[in-house]
N, C-alpha and C positions, 0 to 999 in steps of 0.2 A: 504493500500500499504506499502511495506517494505521500510524504509528509507535507503539511501546509506550511509554507514559509512564514516566519513571524513578521507581523506588520512593522513598519517603521514607527518610531515614536517621533512625530513631527511637531516641532517647537515653533512658537511665534517669536518674532524679534522685531521691535519697533525702534531699537537704538543699539549702539555697539555693546553696551553693558549687558543687555538682554541676550544678544546673539552669543556673547561669551559665556554667560550663565547657562544657556541652552547646551552648549558644547561641554561645559564642566559637569552638568548633570547627566550626560550620556545620551543626549538626543542623537538619533540617527540622521536626522535632516532638519534644517532650519528654513523657514519661509519668512520673507521680508519683502518690503516695498521700497521704492524709490521716492524721491521728492516729487515726482510727476507720475501720472498714470497708475495710481494705486488706489485701492478701495478703502484704505485707511489714511486718507490724506491729513487727518487730524493727529495722527502719530508723528513722531519726530522724523522717522524714515531715514534713508541712506543717500549719500552722494554715490555715484558709480565708483569713484576712486576708493572711497571708504570701504564700500562692499567688496571690492576686489581683494583687498588684504584679508578681510574676514573669511571670504570664500576660499582663499588660499590656505589659510589656517585650518579651516574645516576639512579641506581635501587632505592635508597632511595627516589628519586624524582618521581618514576614512569616512568622513561625514559628507552629506550632500547639501547643496544650497538650491532652493527654489525662489524665483523672484516673481512676485505678483505684479503683473501688468494688467490688472483685472478691472478696468473701467469701461464704460461705454464710450467709444471713440467718436468724436465729432467729425463732421465732413472735412474740415480743414486740418485735421491732425494726423492724417495718414502718414505722410512722409516724416513728420516729427516723431511718431511712434516708431517707425522704421529705423530712424537714426539711433533712437534710444536702444532699441534691441541690438543694433550693430555695435554700439558702445559696450553693451553687456557681453556680447560675443567676444570682442577684442580684449576687454579687461577683466571681466568677472568669470566668464565661462561657466555659468550656472548649469546644473544638471537638468533643471526643468524651468519652464515658465508657466505660471498660473494665469489663465486668460478667461475673461467673461465674454468679450465681443467676438462673435463667430468670424468677423472679418480679420481679427488679429492672428489667426492661425496662418493665413496666407502671408500677411504682412511679415510675421516672424520668419517664415521660410525665405521669403524674398530678401530679408535682411541678413540671411546666412546662418540663422540659428539651426542646429542640427540635433539638439537635445529633445527631451520629452516635452510634450505639450499637455498640460493638465487643464481641464475645464472646471472653472470656479463654480461653487455653489450658487453664485449670483446668475449663472446661466440657467439654473432650474431645470436640470435633467431629473424629473421627479418619477419616472416610470421605467420599467426594465427594457421595453422595446426601444426606448430612446437612445440607449447606449450604442446601438448599431449605427444610428445617424451620427452620433458624436464621433464614432470611429471613421465614418465616411469623410468627415472634415479633418481628419488627421490627429485627433486626440487619442492618447493612450491611457489617460486616467481621468476619472470623473469624480468630483467632490459632491457627494450626495447630500440632500437636505437634512437638516437637523431633526425635522419632524417625523422621520421614519421610525417604525418599530423594528425590533430585532428580526422579526419575520419578513418585513418589507426589505430590510437591508440584505437579508439572505436571498431574497428574490432578485434583488438588483445584482448581487455578486454572481449568482448562478447564471444570469443572462449575459455576463461578460464574454465576448467572443475572444479569439486568440489575440494576445497583445494588449488586451484592455483590462483595467482593474478599477476599483473604487476606493475612495478615501472617506473615512467616516470621522466625524467629530465625536470625541469623547468627553470634552471639558470646555467650558468657557461661556461667554455671554450668549444669551438667547434674544433674538429679535422677536417681537410679537407677530410681525408679518413674515411671510415666506421670503427668503432671500431672492432678490431679483423681481419681487413682486410687491415693492413698496415705493410709492411716490410721494409719501407724506411730506417729508422735508422739502422736496422739490416743488410740489404744488403750493406749499406755503411761502416759497421765496427763492426758488432757484438752486438751493443747496441739496444736490441730489445724492442719495445713497448710492446710485449706480455710478457716481463719479467720486465716491469716497468722502463726501462732505456732509453727511447726515447730521442734523442738530438734534435728533432724537425727541421729536415732539410727542412720540408715543410714551415717553417717561413722565410726562407732566400729569399734574392733578387735573382730573375732570370731575364735573358735576353731572350726576345722572339720577333722575328720580328722587331728588332732594338729598342725595347722599354724595359725599366727595370721596375720591379714591384715585389711585394710580391704576386704572382699569386696564391699561395696555402694557404696564411695566412688568417684565418677566424676571424671574429668578435665573441663576445660572444653570446651564447644563452640567451635570456631574454624573457620569456613569460609574465612577470609582469601581467597586468590586464587581459590578455587573459587566464590566468590559471583558471579562474572561469568557463570556458567552460568545464573543465575536472570534475567539481564537480558532474554533473548528470550521469557520466559514471560509471557503476559498476566495481567491481574488480580492481580498481586502489588503491593499498595499500599505496603508497607513492609518494609524490612529492619530487624529489631528487635535491639537489643543489650540483653542482660540485665545487671542489676547495680544495683539500687536500694539495696543495702547497701554499694556501693563508693564511694570518694572522688572528688573532682574530677579527680585526675591520671588515674585509669582512664578516666573518662567522656570527657575531652578526647582522650586518645590513641586510644581505640577509634573514636570518632566520626570524627576526622581520617583514621584508616586506612580506614574503610569508605566515607567520602566520596570518597577518592582511587580506591578500587577500583571504585566505581560510575561516577564521572565520566571516569576514564582507564583503562579495563579492559585496554587493549592497549598502554599506555605502560610499558616496562620500568623507566624511572626512577620512575614513580608506584608501580609494584609494589614496588620496593625500599624507597621511603620508607614505604609502608603497612606492610610487614612490620617495618620498624624501629620505627614507632609501636606496633605490637602487641607487639614484644619489650619495649618500655618500659612496657607497660600494667599490669604487676604482677598478672596473673591467675595461675590455675593453668596448668599445661601443657595445651596445646590438642589437640583431636582433631576430625576431621570425621565421627566417629561412622558412621552409616549413610547419609550423604549420597550417597556413590558406590555404587550398588547392586552394581557389579561388584567393588568392593573395600571392603566394610564393615569397620569397626574397632571392636573391643570397647572401650568407654570406661572400663572398670574395670582398673586396674593395682594389685592388692592389695599389691604389694611396695613401692610408694612411698606416702608420706604426701601426700595430694592437697590440702594446704593451699594457699590463695592466697598470692601474694606472691613476691618474688625473694629467693633465699637470700643472707643477708648475713653469715653466719658462725655460730659456735657460742660459747656461754658457757663461760668457765673461771673457776675460783676465783682471787681476787687475794690478795696477801699481807695486805691490810688486812681481810680477811674478807668483802669484797663479791664482785662479779663483774666480769669484763672481757669485752668483745666484741672480738675481732680481726676487723676488718671486711675481708671479701673483695671489697667494692665501695665506691666513694666514697659517703659519706653527707653529706646537707645538713642544716643546722640546721632543725629543724621536721619532719624526716622521722618517719613513723609506723612503728613496728616492732611485729611480733607475736612474742612470746616463746612458743615451744612450739606445742602443738596444743590445740584446745578441750577435748578429753577427757583432757588430761594435767595433772598437778599443776603449779602455778606458771604456768599460762597467763595472759597479760595483754597489754595493748596499752600501749606507752609512746611518748612523743614525745621525741626527743633535742634537746638544747639547743645543740649546736654541731656544726660540719662535722667530718668524719672522712675522711682520705684513705684510698685503698685500702691495706690492710695496717696501718692505724692502729688504735689501741685506744681503747675508750670505756668508762668505768666505770659500773657499774650497781649500785644497791642496792635491795633488795626488802624489804617488811614481813614479819615473822615470820608463818609460815603461808601465805605467797604465794611462798616461794623456790623456784625451779626447781632441777632437778639440774644439776650440771656436765656440759657436753656438749650441753645443750639447744639445738636449732637456733633461729635468729632469722631473721625474714623482713621485708623491706621491703614494706609494704603500701599506703603512700600517701605522697606527697611534694608539697611546694610548691616546685618549681623556680623560680628567680628570674623566668624568662620567663612562666611560668603565673601566678605571684603578681602580676606587673604586669598581665597581661591581666584577671585576676579583679578587681583594684583598680579598673581602668577600668570594668568592668562594674558593679561595686558603685556607682560614682559615678553611672552612668546610672540604676540602680535607685533610688538615694537621691532622685533628682529626681521619682520618681513618688509622688504622695500616697497615703497609706493610705485606703482606702474605709471609710466609716462603716457598720458592720454593724447592720442593723435586725432586730428580732425577726421570725421567720417562723412561720407556722402552715400545716400541710398536713394536709388530711383525706383519708384513704383509707378508703373504705367497705369493711368486711369483706365477703367473699362470703357468699352465702346458704349456710348449712351443709347438707350432704347428711343426710337423714333416712331411714333405711330404713322401707319400708312395714311391716315386721314385724321385730322384734328376734329374733335367733337366735343360737345359740352360734357362736363363730368357727370357720371352716374350719381345720383343722390339716393342714398340707401338708409332706411330706418332699420335698426337692429333691436329686436324685441325679446323679452323673456316669454311673454304671452301674447302673441299678435291677435289682433281683432281681425279675423279673416273676412268679415263683412266689409270693414273700412278699407283694409289693405288689398286693393285690387291688383296692384302691379307686383314688381319684384321687391323683395324685402329680405332681411337677415333675421335668423332665429338662433338663440343660444341652444346648443344641444345639452340636454340635462338628463341624468339617469333617473332623477326622482319624478320627472314629468315626461318620461319617454312615451307614455301612452297618449299624451296630448300633442305630440309633435305633428305638424301639418303635413303628413305624408302624401296627402292627395296633391300637394303643390311642391313635391320634392324636386322636380325638374328646374323650377324657376327660382327656388329659394336659395339664398346664401346660407350655408350651415356653418355656424360658429362653434368651435371647440372651446372649452374653458381654458383660462390661463394656466391652471394646474390640474394635472391628472395624477392621482396617487397610484402606487403599485396595486392596491386591492381594488381599484376601479378600472384598471387598464383593460382587462378582458371584456368587461361590459361596454366600454367606449369603443373598443375594436369591433364588437358585435353590432353596436348601433351604426358605425361607419359602414360595416358590410351591408346592413339592412337598408340604409339610405342609398348606397350605390345600387342595390338590387332594385329599388324603387325609381331609379332613373336620375338620382341626384347628381348634378354636374359641377356644383360650385361650392367650395369650402374655404373657410378662413381658419387657419391653424394658429393658435396663440402661443405656441412654443415650437421652434424648429424641429424639435425632436419628435413631435407628433406626426411628422412625415412617415414614421415607421408604422403607423396604424394603417397605411394604405398600401396596396400593391406597388411594387417598383414600377410596373407599366400601367398604372392607373391612367385612365383617359380623362378623368375629371380635372377641372381647373382648380389648382390649389394656390391660395394667397396666404402670405404670411401676415398675421394680425398685428395690431398695435401694441399688444402685450409681449411681442417678441423683442422689443427694445432695439429695433433696427434703426441706425442712425448715420451710416456712412457707405459709400459706394463699395468697399471691399466686403462688407457684410452682405450687401445685395448680390455681389458675385457668388458668395457662399451659398446663398439661397437659391440662386439660378442653377448652380451645380447640383442641387438636391432636387430639382425639378419644379421649383415654384414658378408660378406664371406671373406673379405681382406681389407687392408688399404694401401694407398699410404702415406708414412711418410712426415712429414714437412721437406723440404730440408734446413730449417733454423738452424738445429742442427749442432754441430761440427762433424767432420769426425769420431772421436772416438765414439760419441754417436750413429751415424748412423750405424757404423759397429757393435755395440754391441747389437742392438735391435732385429735383427732376432732370436738370441739365446734366447730371453726372451718373445717373442711374441706368444700369443695364436692364431694368425691369420697369413696367408701368407702375405708378405709385398712387396710393390713396392716403387720406388723412381723416382722423376724427375731428370734425369741426363743431360738433355740438353734442350736448347730452351730459350724462353722469359719468365722470371719470373717477375711479376709486383712489382713495388715499393709500389703500393697501389691501392685500388679500391674506388671510390667515387660516390656518387649520384649527385654531383654538380661539376661545372667547372666555373672558372672565364669567364665572357663573352668576355674578351680580348684574351683568348686562342683559337687559331685555332687548331683543332685536327690534328694529324699526321704531326705537325710542331715542330721543336726542341725548347726546353727551356734549357738554359745553366746557371748553378750555378756559383757563384764566384770562385769555385774550379775547374771549367771546366767540371763538371759532366753534361751529357746531358740526357734529358729525353723527352718523348712525350706522348700524350694522344690520346686514341681512344674510341669511344663510342660503346657499345653493349647493346642493350635494354635500360634499365634505368641507366646503370652503366657506368662510365668512368674508363678505365684501364690506369694507368700511368706506362709506361715502361722505363727502361734505355735503352741506345743505345749499350749495349753489352749483350751477351747471357750468361746464366748460362752454365757451362760446367764442369761436374764431370766425364766425360768419361776417363780421365787418371786413375781414381780409379776403373774402371770397373772390373778388375780381383779380386781386394779386396772385392768389393760388391757381386760378384758372390760367392766368397768363403764364405762370411758371411751369404749367404742364401737368397738374394733378388730373387724374382720370376718374377718381371716385371720392365722394364726400360721404362720410359716415356720421350718422346721428345715433348715439347710444341711448335708447328709450328706457331708462330705468324708472319704475314708478316710485314717486316720492310718497312716503308714508304720511297720513293725515296728521299724525302726532308730532311730526317734525316741522318746525317753522321754516319755510323756504326763504332764503336770503336773495334780495335783489342785488346781485353783484355779478359783474362780468368776469367770468373765469378764463383769462387769457393764458393760464399756466405760465410758461416762461417766455412767451412771445416778445414781450417788451424788455423784461428784466434780464434775459439771457440765462444760460445754463452754465453754472460754474464748473 
């Protein structure tokens, strides 16, 4: 019997100290981002020259370095992205690149990268058949969603073809919404999670039915001892630890813990030591979420503030007019403390200058305008314990012996695709997309969302003329049913489909005669991504409306496929597989800034909508002139209990996309 190789322990690094901590703790591989094109742009991140020396140190120890270039690439960034990859090839030589944008696979190869291409969890390959489509685009590893149960992970792993494997998150922060299916921060002001700039509006306090709570703020994922159940599953190449914004203390302790749990899964002493490491890691409270299908746990606890760090005490006013912290835990000189919460007045990060025993007091002063309230909680979020400090000093000495590589100018030419030109210009098709169409009123062509729970109500009598929309997320335990619905629709003469993830192409026969368009939830934003879609057999694409107006107007002239755009209707802030038990669907939730949203469930997904519509119709003439061939209106019914807001939703048309 062939033994299953052990998965890599894959560690995060957002700065050099964390990279060194990962190596010191025994990580097999480290993933990190650069100062551009990274989905963690709020981390410190690395310069290419800085990363080159760290990667050389890692190689000398037999460890691997993966670089995340995992953002949605805008139309004018293709050559810039290519030059960045070329610099990585010349100076860093990473073993793998982690990509989100399907156009980046081709860009990376044209720039001379010959290593592994890993598909980020932001690309949302959420069902087993989709792995084959990822392989068709040149990816050899897929990072699967955090929402999967162990049975669903097994189904994904068993679906891997030759040369394909999956990577599984075992620890770290949980987003409320599915990765790659959240536009909340972007819709509220152009700071896109798909561009690494999310400001986490989901972590705020919301009011709902007279009650306040952090209804969308999740605990951390922590599989801890349950991770051993992954060991017998084939084709799992890595156990991934999230945390590129965390410090070296967190990285060292989580890596050490999961290395023990992987290498000594049945040793009680190793288990105890691993749990002790995780207790010291200074993350949020942990949950195994939906990992155990028979005992799923809701990751949202709205009653607690789910900030990271170990509670160190609360602030009180001192007689001298400043503040004092009565520490409930021992503190060390150099410890990093977080005062309060990100959305509260007085929130800040401070480093203390001396050690404080448990029960001791430490004086603090704050600048006017940054003073927190008395009673504000304080958390220990990072520390340099003497042992770890010595380890890092030794590692830094090794790093200092590696000379810096001289950077040479690079040039990368990426020929633009031949743009699509219609044989005859015509007015764009205007299409309403419904959950539940009124067949009496809708006489012409329209779109309908395909739903398992309402499969019996699908307008099959008009299968030939309807545009059939697949959902943005299909889970492994839904895949066979959706494949069956696609087969049924094709047998009834359906000819037009909108796929809202590129991987849904695998639900159709290779030689299907139907017209397949990529939907707006595919997050398509540049000509090279459109080239990738064309290679998969797509006939057109509906662009992401997240782009700026300038980018939206420029793309038809560069696209190898005909394009459409959502110009009106309900665009979700995000899509989730979970919801707080305190939330009643179709009822308003209000943020401290007066923003109102509401949730509704379709099949296994919750769609969270704002109470105002997206409306790009004022730019209709410019869009027609640019060459768009289809205008979409997403007709989501607004609940009577939710007050509609009279506000034009331009998304990022005017503000731009950062």
